[in-house]
N, CA, C and O of each residue as an XYZ file, in Angstrom:
408
protein
N       0.844     -1.161     -0.034
C       0.003      0.015     -0.035
C       0.903      1.182      0.026
O       1.798      1.274      0.866
N       0.634      2.151     -0.954
C       1.465      3.326     -0.941
C       1.160      4.309      0.187
O       0.154      4.181      0.886
N       2.056      5.300      0.353
C       1.976      6.230      1.436
C       0.642      7.026      1.436
O       0.104      7.284      2.513
N       0.131      7.395      0.335
C      -1.072      8.174      0.216
C      -2.312      7.218      0.625
O      -3.205      7.653      1.353
N      -2.326      6.023      0.171
C      -3.356      5.067      0.568
C      -3.344      4.882      2.069
O      -4.382      4.837      2.730
N      -2.090      4.775      2.599
C      -1.959      4.558      4.078
C      -2.455      5.822      4.870
O      -2.955      5.692      5.987
N      -2.309      7.011      4.286
C      -2.753      8.316      4.921
C      -4.292      8.193      5.143
O      -4.793      8.373      6.252
N      -5.018      7.878      4.030
C      -6.471      7.822      4.015
C      -6.930      6.722      4.878
O      -7.953      6.863      5.547
N      -6.195      5.560      4.911
C      -6.558      4.381      5.796
C      -6.445      4.831      7.245
O      -7.264      4.457      8.084
N      -5.426      5.637      7.536
C      -5.208      6.162      8.850
C      -6.428      6.966      9.369
O      -6.870      6.826     10.509
N      -6.915      7.777      8.489
C      -8.067      8.583      8.771
C      -9.339      7.701      8.999
O     -10.131      7.949      9.908
N      -9.492      6.666      8.132
C     -10.604      5.824      8.225
C     -10.634      4.900      9.434
O     -11.708      4.547      9.922
N      -9.420      4.493      9.936
C      -9.406      3.571     11.061
C      -9.145      4.368     12.432
O      -9.494      3.890     13.512
N      -8.536      5.563     12.323
C      -8.095      6.249     13.473
C      -6.775      5.733     14.081
O      -6.357      6.221     15.132
N      -6.131      4.781     13.452
C      -4.864      4.249     13.927
C      -3.764      5.094     13.440
O      -3.424      5.035     12.258
N      -3.146      5.930     14.339
C      -2.124      6.866     13.976
C      -0.750      6.414     14.373
O       0.188      7.212     14.377
N      -0.602      5.125     14.717
C       0.717      4.548     15.143
C       1.829      4.749     14.110
O       3.003      4.846     14.469
N       1.456      4.811     12.820
C       2.448      4.908     11.761
C       2.478      6.258     11.132
O       3.026      6.411     10.041
N       1.913      7.247     11.772
C       1.842      8.630     11.157
C       3.258      9.132     10.744
O       3.386      9.742      9.682
N       4.299      8.898     11.537
C       5.591      9.373     11.210
C       6.269      8.635     10.049
O       7.331      9.052      9.587
N       5.645      7.518      9.567
C       6.077      6.801      8.344
C       5.223      7.265      7.132
O       5.433      6.823      6.002
N       4.295      8.132      7.398
C       3.398      8.600      6.279
C       3.616     10.128      5.989
O       3.686     10.567      4.841
N       3.715     10.883      7.085
C       3.718     12.376      6.996
C       5.113     12.876      7.342
O       5.687     12.480      8.356
N       5.661     13.755      6.487
C       6.938     14.303      6.728
C       6.936     15.219      7.918
O       5.868     15.725      8.262
N       8.065     15.480      8.588
C       8.118     16.378      9.719
C       7.647     17.881      9.382
O       7.143     18.623     10.226
N       7.880     18.238      8.013
C       7.563     19.578      7.618
C       6.211     19.618      6.854
O       6.009     20.421      5.943
N       5.266     18.677      7.287
C       3.951     18.551      6.583
C       3.192     19.881      6.588
O       3.147     20.602      7.585
N       2.602     20.169      5.431
C       1.767     21.349      5.179
C       0.513     20.822      4.516
O       0.611     20.192      3.463
N      -0.636     21.045      5.070
C      -1.981     20.752      4.471
C      -2.614     22.148      4.295
O      -3.007     22.820      5.249
N      -2.683     22.528      3.027
C      -3.173     23.863      2.725
C      -4.605     24.044      3.088
O      -5.023     25.186      3.275
N      -5.422     22.980      3.207
C      -6.791     23.125      3.657
C      -6.863     23.358      5.150
O      -7.814     23.945      5.668
N      -5.840     22.886      5.823
C      -5.851     23.030      7.308
C      -4.366     23.370      7.698
O      -3.599     22.507      8.124
N      -4.027     24.639      7.531
C      -2.629     25.073      7.780
C      -2.210     25.027      9.220
O      -1.025     25.104      9.547
N      -3.205     24.900     10.087
C      -2.886     24.756     11.573
C      -2.361     23.420     11.914
O      -1.823     23.252     13.009
N      -2.480     22.391     11.009
C      -2.074     21.078     11.205
C      -0.703     20.882     10.564
O      -0.613     20.756      9.343
N       0.392     20.852     11.382
C       1.677     20.764     10.811
C       2.422     19.667     11.570
O       2.416     19.602     12.799
N       3.074     18.794     10.758
C       3.896     17.707     11.288
C       3.066     16.481     11.698
O       1.843     16.549     11.816
N       3.755     15.382     11.907
C       3.105     14.132     12.285
C       2.280     14.128     13.546
O       1.186     13.564     13.569
N       2.798     14.764     14.626
C       2.068     14.800     15.908
C       0.761     15.564     15.761
O      -0.275     15.175     16.300
N       0.836     16.643     15.028
C      -0.412     17.490     14.818
C      -1.419     16.709     13.950
O      -2.628     16.796     14.160
N      -0.905     15.956     12.986
C      -1.857     15.173     12.165
C      -2.479     14.089     13.121
O      -3.694     13.901     13.073
N      -1.738     13.412     13.936
C      -2.289     12.374     14.808
C      -3.374     12.974     15.697
O      -4.437     12.386     15.897
N      -3.071     14.171     16.228
C      -4.141     14.827     17.093
C      -5.380     15.176     16.278
O      -6.503     14.970     16.738
N      -5.181     15.712     15.046
C      -6.292     16.070     14.171
C      -7.170     14.788     13.843
O      -8.398     14.855     13.887
N      -6.558     13.720     13.541
C      -7.232     12.459     13.288
C      -8.071     12.047     14.442
O      -9.247     11.719     14.287
N      -7.462     12.061     15.633
C      -8.138     11.679     16.864
C      -9.323     12.602     17.181
O     -10.407     12.139     17.535
N      -9.100     13.891     17.050
C     -10.170     14.840     17.479
C     -11.356     14.807     16.365
O     -12.542     14.848     16.695
N     -10.956     14.735     15.119
C     -12.042     14.715     14.063
C     -12.794     13.387     14.179
O     -14.021     13.401     14.090
N     -12.155     12.277     14.366
C     -12.851     11.022     14.473
C     -13.688     10.950     15.730
O     -14.751     10.330     15.695
N     -13.286     11.532     16.818
C     -14.091     11.684     18.052
C     -15.408     12.423     17.786
O     -16.471     12.068     18.296
N     -15.272     13.518     16.922
C     -16.438     14.278     16.647
C     -17.348     13.687     15.540
O     -18.566     13.863     15.542
N     -16.717     13.009     14.637
C     -17.433     12.374     13.483
C     -16.964     10.955     13.352
O     -16.202     10.702     12.419
N     -17.324     10.000     14.172
C     -16.888      8.634     14.247
C     -17.213      7.906     12.888
O     -16.515      6.970     12.498
N     -18.227      8.340     12.232
C     -18.599      7.683     10.954
C     -17.873      8.205      9.701
O     -18.151      7.775      8.582
N     -16.975      9.104      9.909
C     -16.237      9.725      8.787
C     -15.479      8.650      8.022
O     -14.774      7.826      8.605
N     -15.638      8.678      6.726
C     -14.959      7.592      5.905
C     -14.506      8.210      4.540
O     -15.328      8.763      3.808
N     -13.258      8.111      4.232
C     -12.739      8.569      2.973
C     -12.871      7.397      1.941
O     -12.349      6.309      2.184
N     -13.522      7.610      0.868
C     -13.693      6.572     -0.253
C     -12.706      7.077     -1.332
O     -12.945      8.083     -1.999
N     -11.644      6.369     -1.466
C     -10.629      6.732     -2.530
C     -10.899      5.897     -3.763
O     -10.904      4.667     -3.699
N     -11.116      6.543     -4.853
C     -11.423      5.903     -6.145
C     -10.139      5.686     -6.992
O     -10.013      4.652     -7.647
N      -9.228      6.611     -6.986
C      -8.042      6.457     -7.816
C      -6.893      7.182     -7.200
O      -7.069      8.244     -6.604
N      -5.671      6.605     -7.338
C      -4.463      7.298     -6.984
C      -3.503      7.207     -8.157
O      -3.194      6.118     -8.640
N      -3.023      8.393     -8.620
C      -2.136      8.452     -9.753
C      -0.908      9.166     -9.236
O      -0.999     10.068     -8.403
N       0.303      8.729     -9.767
C       1.574      9.354     -9.258
C       2.543      9.485    -10.411
O       2.487      8.766    -11.409
N       3.425     10.432    -10.224
C       4.545     10.663    -11.132
C       5.345     11.892    -10.709
O       4.777     12.875    -10.233
N       6.618     11.835    -10.879
C       7.545     12.931    -10.596
C       7.336     13.510     -9.224
O       7.329     14.735     -9.105
N       7.168     12.750     -8.201
C       7.076     13.271     -6.830
C       5.666     13.844     -6.468
O       5.454     14.326     -5.355
N       4.772     13.783     -7.378
C       3.362     14.263     -7.140
C       2.418     13.074     -7.221
O       2.579     12.166     -8.036
N       1.426     13.121     -6.335
C       0.395     12.166     -6.300
C      -0.941     12.807     -6.320
O      -1.169     13.805     -5.637
N      -1.838     12.253     -7.093
C      -3.230     12.824     -7.129
C      -4.157     11.688     -6.732
O      -4.107     10.582     -7.270
N      -5.023     12.020     -5.743
C      -5.996     11.051     -5.325
C      -7.367     11.672     -5.523
O      -7.568     12.863     -5.285
N      -8.323     10.831     -5.970
C      -9.684     11.279     -6.104
C     -10.633     10.470     -5.358
O     -10.437      9.258     -5.262
N     -11.687     11.046     -4.798
C     -12.647     10.248     -4.023
C     -13.646     11.132     -3.441
O     -13.905     12.236     -3.921
N     -14.256     10.607     -2.320
C     -15.307     11.370     -1.595
C     -15.211     11.193     -0.155
O     -14.648     10.209      0.327
N     -15.755     12.135      0.570
C     -15.978     12.024      2.038
C     -17.171     12.871      2.422
O     -17.307     14.022      2.007
N     -18.015     12.282      3.210
C     -19.212     13.013      3.597
C     -20.058     13.505      2.501
O     -20.726     14.523      2.682
N     -20.092     12.884      1.389
C     -20.881     13.274      0.249
C     -20.187     14.231     -0.676
O     -20.693     14.464     -1.774
N     -19.073     14.798     -0.314
C     -18.376     15.703     -1.168
C     -17.362     14.933     -2.069
O     -16.697     13.993     -1.633
N     -17.288     15.366     -3.291
C     -16.295     14.747     -4.209
C     -15.058     15.610     -4.146
O     -15.135     16.822     -4.349
N     -13.892     14.991     -3.861
C     -12.653     15.765     -3.697
C     -11.534     15.201     -4.554
O     -11.545     14.045     -4.978
N     -10.605     16.045     -4.778
C      -9.265     15.690     -5.420
C      -8.207     16.290     -4.564
O      -8.246     17.470     -4.216
N      -7.243     15.448     -4.222
C      -6.105     15.760     -3.426
C      -4.850     15.742     -4.288
O      -4.637     14.764     -5.004
N      -4.002     16.779     -4.256
C      -2.759     16.789     -4.946
C      -1.679     16.861     -3.818
O      -1.615     17.805     -3.031
N      -0.857     15.815     -3.803
C       0.160     15.629     -2.675
C       1.571     15.693     -3.281
O       1.843     15.071     -4.307
N       2.415     16.414     -2.665
C       3.843     16.393     -2.987
C       4.575     15.501     -1.972
O       4.424     15.601     -0.755
N       5.377     14.624     -2.581
C       6.145     13.730     -1.659
C       7.547     14.228     -1.586
O       8.099     14.873     -2.477
N       8.114     13.849     -0.369
C       9.503     14.220     -0.067
C      10.095     13.017      0.639
O       9.598     12.601      1.686
N      11.138     12.463      0.082
C      11.785     11.290      0.735
C      10.829     10.227      1.025
O      10.933      9.604      2.081
N       9.859      9.947      0.142
C       8.864      8.910      0.307
C       7.775      9.208      1.318
O       6.983      8.314      1.618
N       7.691     10.381      1.846
C       6.691     10.818      2.785
C       5.818     11.914      2.187
O       6.214     12.611      1.253
N       4.635     12.046      2.743
C       3.744     13.122      2.318
C       4.178     14.449      2.917
O       4.149     14.621      4.135
N       4.589     15.409      2.052
C       5.097     16.700      2.600
C       4.119     17.835      2.463
O       4.122     18.763      3.272
N       3.282     17.773      1.450
C       2.357     18.918      1.186
C       1.123     18.476      0.493
O       1.213     17.657     -0.422
N      -0.014     18.954      0.855
C      -1.277     18.572      0.177
C      -2.216     19.807     -0.079
O      -2.367     20.707      0.746
N      -2.810     19.759     -1.268
C      -3.818     20.688     -1.640
C      -5.095     19.925     -1.917
O      -5.072     18.880     -2.567
N      -6.254     20.462     -1.408
C      -7.467     19.711     -1.574
C      -8.423     20.541     -2.423
O      -8.592     21.735     -2.175
N      -9.041     19.931     -3.404
C     -10.004     20.596     -4.337
C     -11.308     19.947     -4.236
O     -11.372     18.719     -4.298
N     -12.386     20.686     -4.082
C     -13.743     20.192     -3.975
C     -14.416     20.369     -5.337
O     -14.411     21.442     -5.940
N     -15.025     19.193     -5.809
C     -15.728     19.297     -7.052
C     -17.060     20.019     -6.892
O     -17.886     19.630     -6.066
N     -17.251     20.987     -7.621
C     -18.507     21.831     -7.500
C     -19.616     21.159     -8.381
O     -19.349     20.696     -9.490
N     -20.788     21.129     -7.874
C     -21.902     20.653     -8.681
C     -22.174     21.607     -9.886
O     -22.042     22.829     -9.825
N     -22.546     20.950    -10.924
C     -22.871     21.756    -12.210
C     -24.244     21.706    -12.553
O     -24.652     22.299    -13.552
């Protein structure tokens, strides 16, 4: 399982024991700039899952090349695309785009 799939699995299960093997120390999530680094991600997973225990990310596709990974899927009824920059095999930066209804 690649690192991006492991990231979303971590969110789905709430198991953050391997967060340091998934998220780089200099992690930046542009949708949530207050969440920086592995420890902060682990806290965010725990607090969000406590507030929304039924939260589930459904990932449909993961495409990668040249240090960038794109994942598409849905969560809570919203269709999303995530663009992730990898650094030394870890997730270093993520942008989230929401599909707008037409």
